[in-house]
N, C-alpha and C positions, 0 to 999 in steps of 0.2 A: 369682825371686831377683834379677833386675835392678830390679823394681819396689822391692824393699826397699832396695837400695843407693841408688836414686834418692831415696827418701824420706828416707833417713838423710842423704844429702848436702844435701837441701833443708832439713831441720831444722838441720843444722849450720850452714849458711850464715845462717839466720835468727837463730841464737843471739846474735851480737854485737849485732844491733838490739834485742834484747829486754832486755839488760843496761843498767843505767843509767849515765850518764856519770860519769867521775870527779869526786870533789869538788874544787871550785874555791876556793882560798885567797882570803879578803877581805883585802885588803892596805893599804886606806886607811880613814880615818874616813868619808869620804863614801860609799864602797861599804857600810861597815857600817850607816850611818845609813839609807841608801837601802833596803838588803836585810833589815836585822834590827830596827832600832830601832822601837819602838812596836807590835810584834807580840807575841803571847802565845807564849812557848815552853813546851812542856810535856814533862815527863819522869816517867812513872809518875804518883805522886800529887803532884808538885810543879809548880809553874808560876812563870814569871817574865816581867816586861816590862821591858825595858831602853829607857828614854826617850832621845829625841835630845838631851835636855838633860843627860845623865849620871846620871839616877837610876835605881836598881834597886829594884823592888817585886814582891813575889810571895808565895807560900805554899810552905812547906817540907813534907817527907813527914809530919811530925807535925802538920800543920795550923798551924804557927807561923809568923810572919812572916819573910819574906826582905827585908831592907832594905840599902841602901848606895848607892854611887856607882861610876861607871866613866869612865875616860878612854882616849883612843887615844895610844899612844906608840910612834912609828916604825911598824912593821907588827903591834903587839900591842894587843890588847884588855886593859886593866889594870882590875881591880876590887877594891874593898873592901867586904865584906859581912858582914852578920850573920844568921844563920840561927837561929831559936828562941832569940834572945838570947845566941848564942855568936858572938864576933868571929872571923872567918877572916882569916888573914894575907893582905896584898896579893899578888895573883898576876897576872902577864901571861901571855896565852894567844893561841896561833895560832888563828884562826877560819877554818873551811872551810865551804862550803855545798854540798849535794847535793841539789838538788830542795827539797823541804819539810823536809829536816833540816839543822840546823846543829850543827857539832861545835866543841868548845872543848878544845883540847890544852893542859893546864896547863904551868906552868914553862917558858914561851917554846917550847912544843912538845916539850919532853923528857919531860913527865910523862903522867899518865893523860889519856885523851880521854873527854869526856863529850858525849853526844849528846842533842839536844833536837828535838822536832817542832814546827815552825812552824804555829800555827793562824790 
């Protein structure tokens, strides 16, 4: 019985080390360019590259083009994009990163959050 209690305590003590760190907010354009720009971001059947010069290019879920522009305003990534020839309204988003995952929280962090894998 003592052995089971010891193993249980040992596993419980290791659990925090096995979990990933909390997502870190990207608060500046310099951080965004260093950590995200130029990398391929993938979500299911879609991918996008956000260039350091503000261009957005990729492929949507229906294999149609994703094109547009982005700028940094205050602590927000703001973008205007077209997906499959449909213009989406301008949206400023809170960006966080957790390892190889980047999260974009729409409507200045008040809307839905979309996660992309960094490749």
